[in-house]
C-alpha positions in Angstrom: -61.4 -21.8 27.7 -60.5 -20.5 31.1 -57.0 -20.0 32.5 -56.0 -21.9 35.6 -55.3 -19.8 38.8 -51.6 -20.5 38.4 -51.6 -18.5 35.2 -54.5 -16.1 35.8 -53.1 -14.5 39.0 -49.7 -13.5 37.5 -51.3 -12.3 34.2 -53.8 -10.2 36.2 -51.0 -8.7 38.3 -48.9 -7.9 35.2 -51.9 -6.3 33.5 -52.7 -4.1 36.5 -49.1 -3.1 37.0 -48.6 -2.3 33.3 -51.7 -0.2 33.3 -50.5 1.7 36.3 -47.1 2.2 34.7 -48.7 3.6 31.6 -51.0 5.8 33.5 -48.1 7.3 35.5 -46.0 7.9 32.4 -49.1 9.5 30.7 -49.7 11.8 33.6 -46.1 12.8 33.7 -46.1 13.6 30.0 -49.1 15.9 30.6 -48.1 17.8 33.7 -44.5 18.6 32.8 -44.0 22.3 31.7 -43.1 21.4 28.2 -45.4 21.8 25.2 -45.0 18.6 23.1 -46.5 20.5 20.0 -43.9 23.3 20.2 -41.2 20.6 20.6 -42.3 19.3 17.1 -43.1 22.4 15.2 -40.8 24.9 16.9 -41.4 28.2 18.6 -42.0 30.2 15.4 -44.5 27.9 13.7 -47.7 29.6 12.4 -50.8 29.2 14.5 -52.5 27.0 11.8 -49.5 24.6 11.8 -49.5 24.5 15.5 -53.3 23.7 15.7 -53.0 21.1 12.9 -50.1 19.3 14.7 -52.0 19.5 18.0 -55.0 17.8 16.4 -52.8 15.2 14.7 -51.2 14.3 18.1 -54.7 13.9 19.6 -54.1 16.7 22.2 -57.4 18.3 21.4 -59.2 15.2 22.7 -60.5 14.6 26.3 -57.8 13.2 28.7 -59.5 9.7 28.9 -59.4 9.4 25.1 -55.8 10.7 25.0 -54.9 7.9 27.4 -56.7 5.3 25.3 -54.7 6.5 22.2 -51.5 6.5 24.2 -52.1 2.8 25.2 -52.9 2.0 21.6 -49.7 3.6 20.4 -47.6 1.7 23.0 -49.3 -1.6 22.0 -48.1 -1.0 18.4 -44.6 -0.3 19.6 -44.8 3.4 18.9 -43.0 5.4 21.7 -42.9 8.5 19.6 -40.0 10.2 17.9 -36.9 11.6 19.6 -36.6 15.4 19.1 -32.8 15.1 19.5 -32.0 12.2 17.2 -35.0 12.5 14.8 -35.4 8.7 15.0 -38.2 6.6 16.6 -37.6 6.3 20.3 -37.9 2.5 20.0 -35.2 2.4 17.4 -32.9 4.4 19.8 -33.7 2.1 22.7 -33.0 -1.0 20.6 -29.6 0.5 19.8 -28.6 1.5 23.4 -30.3 -1.3 25.5 -27.9 -4.1 24.6 -25.0 -2.0 26.1 -26.9 -1.9 29.4 -27.7 -5.6 29.3 -24.0 -6.4 28.7 -22.9 -4.3 31.6 -25.7 -5.3 34.0 -25.4 -9.0 33.3 -21.7 -9.1 34.1 -22.3 -6.8 37.1 -25.0 -9.1 38.6 -22.9 -12.2 37.9 -20.1 -10.6 39.9 -22.6 -9.6 42.6 -24.0 -13.1 42.9 -20.7 -15.0 42.8 -19.2 -12.7 45.5 -22.3 -11.7 47.5 -23.9 -15.1 48.1 -20.7 -16.8 49.6 -20.0 -13.6 51.6 -23.5 -13.6 53.1 -23.4 -17.4 53.9 -19.9 -17.1 55.5 -21.0 -14.0 57.5 -24.1 -15.7 58.8 -22.2 -19.0 59.7 -19.7 -16.9 61.7 -22.3 -14.7 63.3 -20.8 -12.3 65.8 -17.2 -13.2 65.1 -14.5 -11.2 63.3 -15.3 -12.7 59.9 -18.9 -11.5 60.3 -17.8 -8.0 61.3 -15.3 -7.7 58.5 -17.7 -8.9 55.8 -20.4 -6.6 57.0 -18.1 -3.7 56.8 -17.4 -4.6 53.2 -21.1 -4.7 52.5 -21.8 -1.4 54.4 -19.2 0.4 52.2 -20.8 -1.1 49.1 -24.2 0.5 49.6 -23.1 3.7 51.4 -20.3 5.0 49.1 -21.7 7.0 46.1 -21.3 5.0 42.9 -20.1 8.0 40.9 -17.3 8.6 43.4 -16.2 5.0 43.4 -16.3 5.0 39.6 -14.1 8.1 39.4 -11.6 6.7 41.9 -11.5 3.4 40.0 -10.7 5.2 36.7 -8.1 7.3 38.4 -6.3 4.4 40.1 -6.8 1.5 37.7 -6.8 3.4 34.4 -4.9 6.7 34.8 -2.3 5.6 37.4 -1.8 1.9 37.0 -2.9 1.3 33.4 -4.5 -2.0 34.4 -7.9 -1.1 32.8 -9.0 0.2 29.5 -10.6 3.6 29.4 -14.2 4.7 29.2 -16.6 3.6 26.5 -17.4 0.1 25.2 -14.5 -0.2 22.7 -11.2 1.4 21.9 -11.1 4.0 19.1 -9.3 1.5 16.8 -12.2 -1.0 17.0 -15.1 1.4 17.2 -17.7 0.6 14.4 -15.7 -2.3 13.1 -18.1 -5.0 14.0 -21.6 -5.5 12.5 -24.2 -5.9 15.3 -26.0 -9.2 15.6 -27.3 -9.1 19.1 -26.0 -5.7 20.0 -23.9 -7.2 22.8 -20.4 -6.7 21.6 -18.9 -9.5 23.7 -21.3 -12.0 22.0 -21.2 -10.5 18.5 -17.3 -10.5 18.5 -17.3 -14.2 19.4 -20.0 -15.0 16.8 -17.9 -13.3 14.1 -14.6 -14.8 15.3 -13.1 -11.3 16.1 -11.1 -12.3 19.2 -9.1 -9.0 19.2 -12.4 -7.0 19.5 -13.7 -9.4 22.2 -10.6 -8.9 24.2 -10.8 -5.1 23.9 -14.5 -5.1 24.7 -13.9 -7.3 27.8 -11.1 -5.0 28.9 -13.5 -2.0 28.7 -16.5 -3.7 30.5 -14.7 -5.2 33.4 -14.0 -2.0 35.5 -17.5 -0.5 35.2 -19.0 -4.0 35.8 -17.0 -4.5 39.0 -17.9 -1.1 40.3 -21.6 -1.6 39.5 -21.4 -5.2 40.7 -19.9 -4.2 44.0 -23.1 -2.4 44.9 -25.2 -5.4 43.9 -22.9 -7.6 45.8 -23.4 -5.5 49.0 -27.2 -5.8 48.7 -27.2 -9.6 47.8 -24.7 -10.4 50.6 -26.7 -8.5 53.2 -30.0 -10.2 52.2 -28.2 -13.6 52.1 -26.8 -13.1 55.5 -30.3 -12.2 56.9 -32.0 -15.2 55.3 -29.3 -17.5 56.5 -29.4 -16.2 60.1 -33.1 -16.9 60.2 -32.6 -20.5 58.9 -29.7 -21.2 61.2 -31.9 -20.5 64.2 -34.5 -23.1 63.2 -34.9 -26.3 65.1 -34.1 -28.6 62.1 -30.6 -27.0 62.0 -30.1 -27.8 65.7 -31.3 -31.4 65.1 -28.9 -31.8 62.2 -26.0 -30.7 64.4 -27.0 -33.0 67.2 -27.0 -35.9 64.8 -23.3 -35.2 64.1 -23.7 -33.7 60.6 -20.7 -31.6 59.4 -21.1 -27.9 59.8 -20.4 -27.4 56.1 -23.3 -29.7 55.2 -25.5 -28.1 57.7 -24.8 -24.6 56.3 -24.6 -25.2 52.6 -27.0 -28.2 52.1 -29.8 -27.6 54.7 -29.8 -23.9 55.6 -28.7 -22.5 52.1 -31.1 -25.0 50.4 -34.0 -23.3 52.1 -33.2 -19.7 51.1 -32.7 -20.4 47.4 -36.2 -19.4 46.6 -35.9 -16.1 48.4 -32.6 -15.4 46.7 -34.2 -15.8 43.3 -36.4 -12.8 44.0 -33.5 -10.8 45.4 -31.3 -11.5 42.4 -34.1 -10.8 39.9 -34.9 -7.4 41.5 -31.1 -6.6 41.7 -30.8 -7.4 38.0 -33.8 -5.3 37.2 -32.4 -2.3 39.1 -29.1 -2.7 37.2 -31.0 -2.8 33.8 -32.8 0.3 34.9 -29.8 2.1 33.5 -27.2 2.3 36.1 -27.3 6.0 35.2 -24.3 7.2 37.3 -22.0 4.4 36.3 -22.8 4.7 32.6 -22.2 8.5 32.8 -18.9 8.2 34.6 -17.6 5.5 32.2 -19.2 7.0 29.1 -21.1 3.7 28.6 -23.7 4.2 25.8 -26.5 2.4 27.5 -30.1 3.2 28.3 -29.2 5.1 31.5 -27.0 7.6 29.6 -29.6 7.9 26.9 -32.4 8.8 29.3 -30.1 11.2 31.2 -29.0 13.0 28.0 -32.6 13.1 26.8 -33.8 14.6 30.1 -31.1 17.3 29.9 -32.3 18.1 26.3 -36.0 18.1 27.4 -36.6 15.3 24.9 -39.6 13.9 26.8 -40.6 11.3 24.2 -37.3 9.6 24.8 -37.5 10.0 28.5 -41.0 8.6 28.8 -40.3 5.9 26.2 -37.2 4.8 28.2 -39.3 4.9 31.4 -41.9 2.5 29.9 -39.2 0.1 28.7 -37.5 0.1 32.1 -40.9 -0.5 33.8 -41.6 -3.4 31.4 -38.2 -5.0 32.3 -39.1 -4.8 36.0 -42.5 -6.4 35.3 -41.1 -9.2 33.2 -38.3 -10.0 35.5 -40.7 -10.2 38.4 -42.9 -12.5 36.4 -39.8 -14.7 35.6 -38.8 -14.7 39.3 -42.4 -15.8 40.3 -42.3 -18.6 37.7 -39.0 -19.9 38.9 -40.2 -19.6 42.4 -43.1 -21.9 41.6 -40.8 -24.4 39.9 -38.3 -24.5 42.7 -40.6 -24.4 45.8 -42.8 -27.4 46.1 -45.1 -25.5 48.6 -45.7 -22.7 46.1 -46.6 -25.3 43.4 -49.2 -26.8 45.8 -50.7 -23.4 46.5 -50.9 -22.5 42.8 -52.6 -25.9 42.0 
């Protein structure tokens, strides 16, 4: 039974990309000036123990065979053991990744809900003061360092005004009080009926999510504006205006309707970049997500954790791209015809 081209092409692309990702992480793991055997047995291990561990890890094999073993281990969900925590890396990632999903999801929702209307309004008022003002808002978004903006936000809204909760996912009074179900505290607290914990978690996530979402908003609004300007210059827009159609309908029904497919890709890539860890935001706000985990692992030269986290982040990018392509095909009639 053969796969149709509509399924074969995406699967082939995913396979090639995944192989490239694994090859890159494998090479990085071999060229870094850190001996993985010493990281396991310690600097003062006897030579016999060192050699036995080296053989057990497969490091005495040719590189091509080491790569094959590496792929086999990844396929079985074995990303190695963290030298810092002493737990399997996959177990650590399962613990920290929901925090990043929680933060990134709220951030991208803010970015979409604010960025798309800003981009549409800027394009529909091209060259006027509204366009210039909204472009300045966007330029600030992707030019100001995120760690600086995060620190300023903490100083103003937390330290000075007291409008926001402090760093972390929960206040000290609620830390560890809720048994994880999904790992996303906002969801788990609602499922367990813990409204006080939900309110505290929401208070903690809003400020870092808005800071992170501001940067995604800047990118989404810029791309939306660019897509809209291209559509508003098309002949069908001129025809609609000549027929007496209202400007609101021209902009939001006709022009915006034709950029939805492009926006799907932009939003998917934006979400993937936020799930990449939002390293600086998580560090500033002491957010225990995958970005902070990879950073602390890198500083501790815990390469199993660093490479395992890199593989997971790469898989997220690949899967979100696949989802975006699938939605693209469902939304765009022309794409469906090409895939048929």
